[in-house]
N, C-alpha and C positions, 0 to 999 in steps of 0.2 A: 411408470412410477419406479419400477425396479431399476431402470436405466439411470434415473435421477439419483437414486440411493447409491448406486455403484460409483457414480461420478463424484460423489462427495466424500466417499470413504477413503482412507489412506491405507494402502495394502503393501507398501514396499518392504518394510522390515519383516513382516510375516513371511513374505516370499523367501527372504534370505534365511531366516532362522528356523522355519519349520519345513517348508518344502525341500530346501536344500539338505536339511538334516535327514529327511527321509530318503533322498537320493543317495546320501552317504551310506545309509544302512543297506540300501539295495544294490550298492555298487555301481549305480548309474550316475554319470555326470561328474565323477571324481569325488574324492574324499575331501574333508575339510581339515585344514591345518596339518597337513602331513598325515592324514588319517588312515593311510594304507597300512593295515595291521598284519599283512602277510609278506614275509620275505620270500624271495625266489627259493625254491627247494621242493623236495618231495612232499606231497600232501600226506595226510593221515598221521596216526599216532606214531611218535618216535621220530618223525621226519625233522630235518634241520629247522624248518619253519616253525616248529612248535616251541622252540626254546627261548625266543627272544622276548624281552619285555618292552623296550622302547625302540621305535624306529625313527631315526633322525631324518629331517628333511634333506640332509645332504646324502642320504642313502645308507648311512652307517647304522648298524643295529647292535644291540647288546644281547649276547647269548650266554647261557649257562651250559657248560660242557662238562660231562663226566666221562673219564676213561680210566682204564686199569693198565698197569705195567707189571708183568711177572719178573721174578728174579733173573730170568734168562734175558730179560729185555731192559736191563738197567741203563744201557746206552740209549734206550728209547726216550728217556726223559730229556736228554740233550737234543735229540732229534725233534721232539715235540716243540722244544723252545725255538728251534730253527724254523719250524712251520709258523709259529706265532710271529716270528720276526719277518718271514717272507711275506705274510699277508698283512703286515703292519697292524696286527691286532694289539690293542691297548689293554693290558691286564688291569682289571678292577678289583679282583679278589681271588685268592688262591688258598686251597686247603688240601691236605693229604691225610690219609688214614690207612691203617692196615686193612687189606681186603678181606672179604668174607671167606674166601678160599683159604687164606692164611690161618684164620681162626680154626678152621677144620683140619689143619695140619696137611693141607694138600699143596702147599707151595708158598713161597714168600712173595705175595702179591701186594702191591700198593695201589690204592685208588686215589685219583686226583679230581678235585672239583675246581674249575676255573670259570670265573665270570669275566668276560672280555667284550671289547667293542671292535667291530670290523665292518667292512663294507658289505651290505646285504647281497650284492651280486657275487661276492666271493664265497658265500656261506657253504654251498654244496661242495665246491672244490676243497675248501678248508677242511670240512668234516671228512671227506674221502682221503685227504692227505694224512689226517690223524689216524685213520683206520689202518693205514699201511705200516704204522710204527707202534700202535697201541692196540689193546684189546677192549672190547665192550664199549666202544665210543658211542655216546648218545647225548642228546640234548634233554634237559629236564623240563618237563611241562610246568609252566607258570602262567599266572593270569597275565594277559597282555594289556598294554596301554599304549595309546597313540602318542606320538611325539607332542610335546607342548613346550612353550617357551619357559626358560628358567630365569633369564635376565631381561630387563626391559628392552635392551637393544635387539633381543631376539624377535621383537615385534616386526622388525624389518622383513622377517620371513613369514609373518602372518598376513599375507596379502593375496590370498586365493579368492579371486572374483568368480564365483561359480555361476551366478546368474546376474546378468546386467540388463535391467529394463531401461536401457538408454535409447535415445532417439535413433541411433544407428541400427538397432536390432528389433525394436518393438514398433510394429506398424500402427498400433493403437496409441502410441505416445503422441501427445499434442504437438511435439516438436519434430515429428518424423519427416514432414515435408518442408521443413524450414532449414535450408542449408546453412544459413548464417548462424542460427542457434546451435546447430550440430558442430560447427567449427568452434564456436565459443565453448561449448561443453568439452570438446576434445582438448582445447588449450588449458582449461582449468583442471581437467583430469591429469594432464601431463605434469602439473605441479605436484600432485599427490604421488604419481609414479616415481618421481625423482627424489622424493623426501626420504631422509634417513633419520632414525631416532636421534634426537639431540640437535638436529639442525634448527635454525630459526624457522618458525612456522611461516609459510608463504603468504604474501599479501595479494589480494585480488582487487583490482580497481574496477568496481562494479559500474555498469552503464546506467544511464538515466532510466532506460526501460526496465532493467533489473530492479532498480530501487523502487520504481513505480509498482512492480509486482509485489515486492516486499511490503510496501506501504498499504496496499489493499488487504493483504493477509493480516498485517499487524492491527490495522484499524478494526476490522471485523471481529477478530478474536479478542482483542483487548477489551472490547465493550461487554463481553459476556463472562470474562474471567472472574470478576468479583463475586458473582453469585454461584458459579459452578466449579471453580478450581479450589483445590485444598489450600489450607493456610500456608503450608511450606512452599508451594508453588508461587503464591502471591508475594510472600516475603522475598523469595529468590528473584522474582521478576522485578520487584521494586528496587532491590539492591543493584541489579543489572542496569536498570534505568538511571539510578543515581551515580553509579561508579564506573560503568562500562560502556556508556554511550548508546544503550538500547533506546530505540525510538522509531518513529515513522520515517525519518529523513535519511537514515543510512543503514546499510546492512553491516552488522558488527563483524570485525575481523577476528579470525581464530586466535591470532596472537594475543589480542587484548582479552578475549574471553577465557583463554587457557590460563593466563596469568591471574585472572580473577578467581577461577576455580581452584587453582593450586593454593591460593591463600585461604580459601574458605574450607575446602575439604580434602585437598591433596590430589584431586583429579586433574588431569591435563588432557588436552585435545591432540589429535593426530589427524592430518588430512587423509582422506580416502577417496579413491577414484570412482567407487560404485559400491555395489552390494557385496559384502564379504561372506565367505562361508560361515556357517553357524559356529564351527569350532574355533575359527580364527577370531571372529567378533567377540565371542564369550571369553576367550583366553585373554584378550586385550583388557577386559574389565578387571581381571585379576591384578593388574598392575595399576589400577585406577587410571586407565587410559581409555578415553572414549574416541572411537574412530568416527570422524565427522566430515561430512561432505561440504564442499564450498560452492558448488553450482546451485542455481535456483531453477525452479520449475518454469515452464513456458508461459509467457505472458497472456496467452489466449485462454488459459485455464488456471487462474490464480488460486482457486479453492480446491484444486485437485492435482495430485502428482502420483504416477504409478510407481514411484520409487522414493526413497528418502532424499530430501534436498535440504538446503540450509534453513528453509522455513521450518521444516519438521524438526531438525536438530536443534537450532538456536532457540526456537520458541517452545517446542515440546519437551526436549530433554534437559537443556542446560539449566533452567531455573530449579528443577528438581535435584540436579547433581550438586547444587550449592547447599543442599541440606545434608548435615553430617549423617543422620540415621539412614536417609535414603541412599547416600553415597556408599555407605557400608553394605547395605542390602544389595546394591548393584554389584559391588566387588565380590560378595560372597557367592552370588550366582556364578560369577566368572571362576572363582576358585574351585567351586564344585565341579566345573566342567573339565578341569585339567586331568588328562589321562582317562577320562570317562569313556565308556563304550559308545558306539554309535547310537544304540537304543537310548542310553541315558542322555546323550546330547540332544536327541529329539525331544525327550521329556523336558529337559532344562530349557530348550528353545520355546516350548509351549508355555512353560512357567513364565519365562521372560515376556512372552507375548501377552499373557493375561494379567501381568503385573506392571512391569516397567512400561509397556506399550499401551495397555488398555485396562489398567487397574483403577479400582475405586476404593475409597476408605471412609470409615465412619468419622464424623467430625462435627462438632457444634450441634449435636442433636439431629444431624442429617447425614447425607451421603455426598461426598465430593470426589472430583476426579484428580488423579495424580499420574495417569498414564500418558505418555507423550503422543501416542496415536490419537488419543481423544483431544488433548490440549492443542493439537495442531490441525484439527478438523472441526470446523464450525458445525457441520451437519451432524456428525456422530457425537460430538460433545453434548449437543442439545438432546439428541435421542437417548443417549446413555443415561441421562439424568431425568428422563421422563418416566412415565408409568408403563411404557411399552415393553422393555426387556425384562428378563428374569434375573434376579440377583441370587447369588449363592455365597456362603461364607468361604473365605479363602482357606483351602485345605490343599497343601501341595500334592498329596497323593491323588486327589480327585482332579485338581487343576491340570496336572501334568499330562493327563490323558483325555482332556476335554476336547471334543471336536470343535474346530473353529470355522468361521464363515468367511469366505473370501469374495462373495458376490454382493452381499448386502451387509448391513450392520450386524454386529454380534447379537444373537438372541439371548446369550448368557454373559453376564459379567460377574467377576468375583470381587467381593468386598472384604477388605482387611479391617480388623479392629483398630490397628495402628501399624506404623512401620516397624516398631519394636516387636509387636506380636508377629508380624509377617517374617521378620528376621529370625526370631526364635523358631518358628515353624520350619523355615527353610533350612536352618542348621540341623534340625532333627531329621529332615528329609535327606539332606546331604550326607549325614552320617551313615545312612543305609546304602549309599552308592558303593558298589563293590569295586574297590581298587586295592592293589597290594601295597599301598602306602597312604600316607596322609600328606597334606601340603600346608605350608605356613608362609605367609608373606612377610618379608623383612622390609619395613619402610625406610630403613637407613641406607640400604644398598639397592632398593627397588628391584629385589629379586625374589624368586620363589624357592623356598627350601623344601626338598623332598624328604619327608621323615620316614625313611625306610630302614634305619639302623638304630639300635638301642642308644648308641653314643649321641647321635643327633637329637634324639628325644630327650635324653638327660641334659644336654646343653640347653635346649629350649626351656625345660623345666627350671633349670638353674637361673636363667634370665628372668623367668616369670616370678620366681621367689624373690629376686632382688627388687623387682618392680613392686611386689606386694609389701616388702619391707618399707620401701619409700612411702607408699600410701598409708601403711599402718603408722609410720612415724608422723606423717602429716596429721592424721586423726588425733594422735596423742597430743600433739602441740595445740591443736584446736581445743581439745577437751581440758587442757591444763591452763589455758589462757582466760 
């Protein structure tokens, strides 16, 4: 019985977002999305590695350096400039002040604070070079944050496949002994590897066998959706059937689905070759980009896949992403992940697992499913809405640390009052994530703005005031008509 249950459950996304997040924290198996937060250098307080905030995937880091120059070392200032030039350090901020020794009448000393960007491998040599021409050279301790994408084209760098439960690696995969299936999977994966943001989405000419697998999944799930799926999912699926060619006879193309989503909620699709690291996958959601597979599960096991495939993505996720409130909820999970610690990434991954993948909500006097892991798994969808599992109200603090089950169905599911309620609770939770900055998504430029300076925050407030004036004027016109 236990084997049958495991054969019906969908466990792919959980493996990516929770297990890999835990490996990131422990330092095993690589970090996600450039998550290495330690630059080369001396360990311990005051070492060069303590002073940087962001580490770029290119290996460049941002450091805050403080040093002093006495009156007898006035020429040292020009020498420090030469050092910055030699190491191709890009200056981001410069301050100077009278040194503390000068205030005590012990000499004419100046202290300099410089924030700069340089290659992490040069950090030790850079600091040692400064020590030869300046006094009291040190890096200032600040809270650290992993690299994260600022522009949508940076998603080309969010491609870390930490764990791949593909037929080449997983002996339990239904396609492991099928050489033709493995070749087919490799060819489709290559389309994703070659893709760059802004390119036309690749088209896959699916075989008759692949369409047959899709048809079996579609028919079985479509029959139980009306009684078990939430209203937003049913509305989205109906629109996809009416406008986007969803049906039993063909597997939808990412190009068509992405165009549909952009019109509905601003989300777009991006092809992915396999399971992404937690950090990279969540970061993509910040830009309203959903990383979507194009390959399909093996035909011998149409109701099971050890990894996300196009049945899971196109049937489980896409109808929900056509709903504006749910799309915003998904994006806000992504924004909360940017620059978060490895520990917070694990918690956010667990939140994603128990909401976007396996979430339930109250609706029409009952409980309905909105999680993609449920809506793409016949067995667990029926189980989750039976009297067998335990229900708990969605509370991010509790949900983020809830143990999950990877061998059988979940013993506990979290029920949201509504997507709006879940979104408000997530915002409150995200506000407590410790980061030395806040982030804001700009839909006009498809970029993330880091709010780490008063000027940036003032500009954002000014824009909001203008938007509020527009809305207030609209209300006045309505009330006077």
